[in-house]
C-alpha positions as CSV (number, residue, x, y, z in Angstrom):
1,M,-130.6,-25.5,29.9
2,N,-131.1,-28.3,27.6
3,K,-128.3,-30.4,26.4
4,R,-129.1,-28.9,22.8
5,W,-127.8,-25.4,24.0
6,Q,-125.2,-26.3,26.0
7,K,-123.6,-28.1,22.9
8,I,-123.9,-25.0,20.7
9,L,-122.4,-23.2,23.3
10,I,-119.4,-25.2,23.7
11,I,-118.9,-25.3,19.9
12,V,-118.8,-21.3,19.9
13,M,-116.4,-21.2,22.9
14,V,-114.2,-23.7,21.1
15,L,-114.6,-21.6,17.6
16,V,-113.6,-18.3,19.7
17,A,-110.5,-19.8,21.3
18,L,-109.4,-21.0,17.7
19,V,-109.9,-17.5,16.2
20,T,-108.2,-16.1,19.4
21,L,-105.3,-18.3,19.1
22,T,-105.1,-17.9,15.3
23,A,-104.7,-14.3,15.7
24,A,-102.1,-14.5,18.2
25,V,-100.2,-16.6,16.3
26,I,-100.3,-14.2,13.3
27,W,-99.5,-11.2,15.7
28,L,-96.6,-13.2,17.0
29,I,-95.1,-13.8,13.4
30,S,-95.4,-10.2,12.1
31,K,-93.9,-8.9,15.4
32,P,-90.0,-7.7,15.0
33,Q,-87.8,-10.3,16.8
34,H,-85.4,-9.5,19.5
35,N,-81.8,-11.1,19.9
36,L,-81.3,-13.3,22.7
37,E,-80.2,-10.8,25.1
38,G,-83.7,-9.1,24.4
39,S,-81.9,-5.4,23.9
40,I,-81.2,-4.5,20.8
41,P,-83.6,-5.1,17.9
42,S,-82.1,-6.7,14.6
43,Q,-82.6,-4.8,11.7
44,S,-82.3,-5.8,8.0
45,V,-79.8,-3.4,6.6
46,E,-79.0,-3.0,2.9
47,P,-75.2,-3.5,2.1
48,I,-73.4,-0.2,1.3
49,P,-71.6,-1.2,-2.3
50,T,-67.7,-0.7,-2.2
51,T,-65.2,-0.4,-4.9
52,T,-62.6,-3.2,-5.1
53,P,-59.3,-1.0,-5.1
54,N,-57.2,-2.1,-8.0
55,P,-53.7,-3.0,-6.4
56,T,-50.7,-0.5,-6.6
57,P,-48.4,-2.3,-8.7
58,T,-45.1,-2.5,-6.6
59,A,-42.0,-1.5,-8.9
60,T,-39.2,-4.4,-9.6
61,P,-36.1,-2.6,-8.3
62,T,-33.3,-2.3,-11.0
63,P,-30.7,-4.5,-10.0
64,E,-27.3,-2.7,-9.1
65,P,-25.0,-3.2,-11.9
66,T,-22.0,-5.6,-10.6
67,P,-19.0,-3.5,-10.8
68,E,-16.3,-4.5,-13.2
69,P,-13.2,-6.1,-11.2
70,M,-10.5,-4.0,-10.7
71,V,-8.0,-5.3,-12.7
72,P,-4.1,-3.8,-12.5
73,K,-2.6,-2.3,-16.1
74,R,0.8,-4.0,-17.0
75,A,2.9,-2.8,-19.7
76,K,6.4,-4.3,-20.8
77,L,9.2,-1.9,-22.1
78,I,12.8,-3.6,-23.6
79,S,15.6,-1.0,-24.5
80,A,18.8,-2.1,-26.6
81,G,21.9,-0.7,-26.3
82,D,24.3,1.0,-29.3
83,C,24.0,0.1,-32.9
84,V,27.1,1.6,-34.5
85,L,27.3,0.0,-37.9
86,H,31.0,0.0,-39.0
87,L,31.3,-0.7,-42.5
88,A,31.9,-4.7,-42.2
89,F,28.2,-4.4,-41.1
90,Q,26.9,-2.6,-44.3
91,Q,29.2,-4.9,-46.4
92,S,27.8,-8.0,-44.9
93,A,24.2,-6.9,-45.5
94,Y,24.8,-5.9,-49.3
95,N,23.4,-7.9,-52.2
96,K,25.3,-6.5,-55.2
97,Q,23.1,-7.8,-57.8
98,E,20.2,-6.0,-56.8
99,D,21.6,-3.2,-54.8
100,T,19.8,-3.7,-51.7
101,Y,20.7,-4.1,-48.2
102,D,19.1,-6.9,-45.9
103,F,20.0,-6.2,-42.1
104,L,17.5,-8.9,-41.1
105,P,19.8,-11.8,-40.1
106,I,21.9,-9.6,-37.8
107,F,18.8,-9.1,-35.4
108,E,16.4,-11.8,-36.2
109,S,17.0,-13.9,-32.9
110,L,15.5,-11.0,-30.9
111,K,12.3,-11.4,-32.3
112,P,11.0,-13.6,-29.3
113,Y,11.9,-10.7,-26.9
114,T,11.3,-7.6,-28.8
115,E,8.1,-8.6,-30.8
116,P,6.0,-9.3,-27.6
117,A,6.8,-6.5,-25.9
118,D,4.5,-3.6,-25.5
119,Y,7.3,-0.8,-26.8
120,S,11.0,-1.5,-27.9
121,L,13.6,1.0,-28.3
122,I,17.2,0.7,-29.9
123,S,20.2,3.8,-29.6
124,F,21.4,4.3,-33.3
125,E,24.6,5.8,-33.9
126,S,24.9,7.1,-37.3
127,A,23.4,8.9,-40.4
128,A,21.1,7.3,-42.8
129,T,20.9,9.1,-45.9
130,N,19.6,8.2,-49.4
131,N,22.5,8.6,-51.1
132,R,24.0,5.2,-52.1
133,K,27.5,6.3,-53.1
134,D,27.8,8.0,-49.4
135,Y,28.1,5.1,-47.0
136,T,30.8,5.2,-44.8
137,G,31.9,3.6,-41.1
138,Y,34.2,5.3,-38.5
139,P,34.8,7.9,-37.9
140,M,31.9,9.6,-39.7
141,F,28.8,6.9,-39.9
142,N,26.3,6.7,-42.7
143,C,24.1,3.9,-43.3
144,P,21.7,2.7,-45.5
145,P,18.4,3.4,-44.3
146,E,17.3,-0.3,-44.9
147,I,18.7,-0.5,-41.4
148,F,15.3,0.8,-40.1
149,D,13.2,-1.9,-41.9
150,A,15.1,-4.6,-40.1
151,F,14.3,-2.8,-36.6
152,K,10.8,-2.7,-37.4
153,R,10.6,-6.4,-38.8
154,V,12.1,-7.6,-35.3
155,G,9.5,-5.6,-33.2
156,F,11.6,-2.4,-32.6
157,D,9.1,0.8,-32.0
158,L,11.7,3.5,-31.6
159,V,14.9,5.0,-32.7
160,N,17.0,6.9,-30.4
161,N,19.3,9.0,-32.6
162,S,20.4,11.5,-29.7
163,N,24.2,10.6,-29.6
164,N,27.7,11.8,-30.6
165,H,27.4,10.7,-34.4
166,Q,23.8,11.9,-35.2
167,L,25.6,15.1,-37.1
168,D,28.1,12.9,-38.9
169,R,26.3,14.3,-42.3
170,K,25.6,17.6,-41.0
171,L,22.1,19.0,-40.1
172,K,20.8,17.9,-43.6
173,G,21.7,14.6,-43.3
174,M,20.3,14.2,-39.6
175,L,16.9,15.4,-40.9
176,E,16.7,13.0,-43.9
177,T,17.9,10.3,-41.3
178,R,15.0,11.3,-39.1
179,D,12.8,11.1,-41.9
180,N,13.8,7.6,-43.4
181,I,13.0,6.4,-39.7
182,R,9.5,7.5,-39.6
183,K,9.0,6.2,-43.3
184,A,10.0,2.9,-42.0
185,G,7.1,3.3,-39.5
186,L,9.4,3.8,-36.1
187,D,9.2,6.5,-33.9
188,V,12.4,8.7,-33.2
189,L,14.0,10.6,-30.6
190,G,16.8,13.1,-30.3
191,V,15.9,15.1,-34.0
192,Y,13.5,18.1,-33.5
193,D,12.0,20.7,-35.6
194,S,11.5,23.1,-32.6
195,E,8.0,21.6,-32.0
196,E,7.1,21.3,-28.2
197,P,7.1,19.3,-26.3
198,R,10.2,17.3,-27.7
199,Y,9.3,14.1,-25.6
200,I,6.9,11.8,-26.9
201,I,4.2,9.9,-24.6
202,K,3.0,6.4,-25.3
203,E,-0.3,4.8,-24.0
204,L,0.9,1.2,-23.4
205,N,-2.2,-0.7,-22.1
206,G,-3.4,2.4,-20.1
207,I,-0.3,3.3,-18.7
208,K,1.3,6.5,-20.1
209,V,4.9,6.5,-20.6
210,A,6.8,9.6,-21.5
211,M,10.2,9.2,-23.4
212,M,12.8,11.9,-24.0
213,A,16.9,11.6,-25.1
214,Y,19.9,13.8,-24.5
215,T,23.4,13.6,-25.6
216,Y,26.6,15.2,-24.0
217,S,28.0,16.3,-27.6
218,C,27.8,15.7,-31.3
219,N,31.5,15.4,-31.7
220,M,32.0,19.0,-31.7
221,N,30.0,19.0,-35.4
222,E,27.1,20.9,-33.4
223,L,29.3,24.3,-33.3
224,A,28.8,24.3,-37.3
225,L,25.3,25.0,-36.1
226,T,23.9,28.5,-35.3
227,E,23.0,28.6,-31.2
228,E,19.5,28.6,-32.3
229,Q,19.9,25.7,-34.4
230,R,21.4,23.8,-31.5
231,Y,18.6,24.7,-29.6
232,N,15.9,24.1,-31.9
233,H,17.0,20.4,-33.4
234,L,18.9,18.9,-30.8
235,A,18.9,17.8,-27.2
236,L,22.2,18.3,-25.6
237,I,23.0,17.8,-22.1
238,D,21.6,21.4,-20.3
239,E,20.6,20.8,-16.8
240,E,18.1,23.8,-16.9
241,R,16.2,22.7,-19.7
242,M,16.4,18.9,-19.0
243,E,14.9,19.9,-15.3
244,K,11.9,21.8,-16.9
245,E,11.4,18.7,-19.6
246,I,11.6,16.1,-17.1
247,K,9.2,17.8,-14.3
248,E,6.7,18.7,-17.1
249,M,7.0,14.8,-18.2
250,E,6.5,13.9,-15.0
251,S,3.5,15.8,-14.5
252,V,1.7,14.3,-17.5
253,A,2.6,10.9,-17.8
254,D,2.6,7.9,-15.3
255,I,6.4,6.7,-16.0
256,T,9.0,9.1,-17.2
257,V,12.1,7.4,-19.1
258,V,15.4,9.0,-20.2
259,A,18.0,7.8,-22.5
260,M,21.1,9.6,-21.8
261,H,24.4,9.2,-24.2
262,W,27.1,9.9,-21.9
263,G,30.2,8.4,-19.7
264,I,33.7,8.0,-20.6
265,E,34.4,5.4,-23.3
266,Y,35.7,2.0,-22.5
267,T,35.3,1.9,-19.0
268,Q,33.1,-0.2,-16.5
269,K,32.5,2.0,-14.1
270,P,30.1,5.4,-14.2
271,N,31.8,8.6,-13.4
272,E,31.0,11.0,-10.7
273,E,29.3,13.2,-13.2
274,Q,27.0,10.4,-14.7
275,K,26.1,9.6,-11.1
276,N,25.3,13.1,-9.9
277,L,23.2,13.9,-12.9
278,A,21.4,10.5,-12.7
279,R,20.3,11.7,-9.1
280,K,19.3,15.2,-10.1
281,M,17.3,13.6,-13.0
282,I,15.6,11.3,-10.3
283,E,14.6,14.2,-8.1
284,W,13.3,15.6,-11.2
285,G,10.8,12.9,-11.8
286,A,12.7,10.5,-14.1
287,D,11.5,6.5,-13.2
288,V,14.1,5.1,-15.7
289,I,17.5,6.3,-17.1
290,L,18.9,4.1,-19.9
291,G,22.5,5.0,-20.5
292,S,24.6,4.6,-23.5
293,H,27.9,5.7,-25.3
294,P,30.7,3.9,-23.4
295,H,30.9,0.9,-26.0
296,V,31.2,-1.2,-22.9
297,V,28.6,-2.3,-20.2
298,Q,28.6,-0.3,-17.0
299,P,26.3,-1.3,-13.8
300,S,22.7,-1.1,-13.1
301,E,21.2,0.5,-10.0
302,I,17.8,0.3,-8.2
303,V,17.4,3.4,-6.2
304,E,14.7,4.4,-3.7
305,H,13.4,7.7,-3.8
306,E,10.5,9.1,-1.7
307,G,9.2,5.7,-1.3
308,E,9.4,4.8,-5.0
309,T,11.7,2.3,-7.0
310,K,13.5,4.0,-10.0
311,Y,16.1,2.3,-12.2
312,I,19.5,3.3,-13.8
313,I,21.6,1.7,-16.1
314,Y,24.9,3.8,-16.7
315,S,25.6,1.9,-20.1
316,M,23.9,-0.9,-21.9
317,G,27.0,-1.5,-24.1
318,N,27.7,-2.2,-27.9
319,F,24.5,-3.9,-29.2
320,V,26.0,-3.8,-32.6
321,S,29.4,-2.9,-33.3
322,N,32.9,-4.1,-34.9
323,Q,34.9,-3.3,-32.0
324,R,35.9,-6.8,-30.9
325,R,39.0,-9.0,-30.8
326,G,40.4,-9.4,-34.2
327,A,39.4,-5.8,-35.2
328,S,41.9,-3.0,-35.6
329,G,41.2,0.3,-33.5
330,Y,39.8,1.2,-29.7
331,P,40.1,-0.3,-27.4
332,K,43.6,-1.5,-27.4
333,T,42.8,-4.0,-24.5
334,H,40.1,-6.0,-23.4
335,K,38.0,-5.7,-26.5
336,E,36.1,-8.8,-25.5
337,L,34.1,-6.2,-23.4
338,C,32.6,-4.4,-26.6
339,E,31.2,-7.5,-27.5
340,D,28.9,-7.5,-24.5
341,S,25.3,-5.8,-24.5
342,M,22.0,-6.7,-23.6
343,L,18.4,-6.1,-23.4
344,V,16.8,-4.2,-20.7
345,C,13.2,-5.6,-20.1
346,I,11.1,-3.3,-17.5
347,D,7.5,-4.3,-16.3
348,F,5.4,-1.4,-15.1
349,L,2.3,-1.9,-12.9
350,K,-0.3,0.4,-12.6
351,D,-2.6,0.2,-9.4
352,P,-6.5,0.2,-10.5
353,E,-7.5,2.3,-7.3
354,S,-4.7,4.6,-6.3
355,G,-3.7,5.0,-10.1
356,K,-0.1,4.9,-9.1
357,T,2.4,3.0,-11.6
358,V,5.3,1.0,-10.2
359,I,8.4,-0.6,-11.6
360,E,7.1,-4.3,-11.4
361,K,10.0,-6.0,-12.6
362,V,13.6,-5.5,-14.2
363,E,15.4,-8.3,-16.2
364,H,18.6,-8.3,-18.0
365,I,19.0,-10.5,-20.8
366,P,22.5,-10.3,-22.1
367,T,23.6,-10.4,-25.7
368,W,26.9,-11.3,-27.4
369,L,27.7,-10.6,-31.0
370,W,29.2,-12.9,-33.1
371,R,30.9,-12.7,-35.9
372,Y,32.0,-15.4,-38.4
373,P,33.5,-15.3,-42.0
374,E,31.2,-16.3,-45.3
375,N,31.6,-15.9,-48.7
376,G,34.7,-13.4,-48.8
377,S,33.1,-11.1,-45.8
378,Y,32.1,-11.1,-42.3
379,Q,28.6,-12.1,-41.1
380,F,27.1,-10.8,-37.6
381,R,24.5,-12.8,-35.4
382,I,23.5,-11.3,-32.0
383,I,22.7,-14.2,-29.4
384,P,20.6,-13.4,-26.6
385,V,21.7,-15.3,-23.6
386,P,18.7,-15.5,-21.2
387,S,20.6,-17.8,-18.6
388,L,23.7,-20.0,-18.7
389,D,23.5,-23.5,-20.5
390,Y,20.1,-21.9,-22.4
391,Y,20.7,-23.5,-25.7
392,K,20.8,-27.4,-25.7
393,N,19.7,-28.2,-29.2
394,G,22.7,-27.8,-31.6
395,E,21.4,-23.9,-32.3
396,Y,25.0,-22.6,-32.4
397,P,28.6,-24.1,-32.7
398,P,29.9,-25.3,-29.1
399,E,33.0,-22.9,-29.2
400,V,30.4,-20.0,-30.3
401,L,28.1,-20.9,-26.9
402,A,31.3,-21.0,-24.8
403,E,32.0,-17.4,-25.8
404,A,28.4,-16.2,-25.3
405,Y,28.4,-17.7,-22.2
406,E,31.4,-15.8,-21.2
407,S,30.0,-12.8,-22.0
408,Y,27.0,-13.5,-20.1
409,K,29.0,-14.1,-17.0
410,R,30.9,-10.7,-17.7
411,T,27.5,-8.8,-18.0
412,M,25.6,-10.2,-15.3
413,S,28.4,-9.6,-12.8
414,L,27.4,-5.7,-13.1
415,M,23.5,-6.2,-13.4
416,T,20.5,-5.9,-10.7
417,N,17.9,-7.8,-11.4
418,Y,14.6,-6.7,-9.4
419,S,11.3,-8.0,-8.8
420,R,8.2,-6.0,-6.5
């Protein structure tokens, strides 16, 4: 073979080799690829469309309300003794030019004690009718009804008219007196129209206090009434009826207060009848017993009954009276004892969890009645004596304070203060 054909053959072989190589490369490019392990061919997979879920809103928890703190409830009750308005008091209060009576100066010194109290009461031994020509003193009392305005202005809330002088102007006068008490904006105990119940309940700062009053007699004037009238209009001591009423009071109130007109006049010790009846009333449900009538102070007691503290005072003395040294009439001796009286201050506490109400504190503030001449008649002033040497700024003459402090000693020798 000549050289020319050898060159042509070589060129053809080169071309064939290039075509073969090109075809091989194209085949390799188009062939599916294997993974590195050479086991599973890789595939192109269309992604599956997915919906992004909306997140479920998380509810914000409602915060638990913060409970109000359980605060104990408290109430203060104040009681004064017997108000016996002899004629000298009426004369001292009379303004002849205007035909009016102003009793406020007698009681004005009580305001710092009675006005802030939650409830205050006083015992009133008299009738108080509207007949301006019929005002008298002992032995059949009838007093101008302006006395009730004075009570109201110094902070008293209730007049206890259950006593031996409440019928001094018969049934008509007693009912008129009751109406005059109410006209002055005061509550009243001891005079009834047969309505039931006869006791009253006052809610004092969330503490329900029930109050009732009884008397041993009406100086026998009750005998002029029929039995039905006595039953309907008066509150005479009747143990069967008292037990029923006191138990009922105890069942509907937190505290039960009973005012008692009882005992022997001018004696400083309670008799057995008082003590026995007091124990019965406590068993029936009474928490506080406030005594009057003897015209002198009798002792107080703190009594424990079935785990509860009870308070008794057998007589609070003459809060206002002309029974005194320098005056005629009874008592014949130791008339200074009839000048002594007090304010009884009782604090009640109601536990917010148990709902139980207890006596938290009892304090006695002795009072002495000052009498002095002025413009041809006697004037009267009640002097409260919270403690010995209480007055230091010349509020009263030294000789007057000396008497007031002696009265304080006499009274406090019979009293039992209490603090829980």
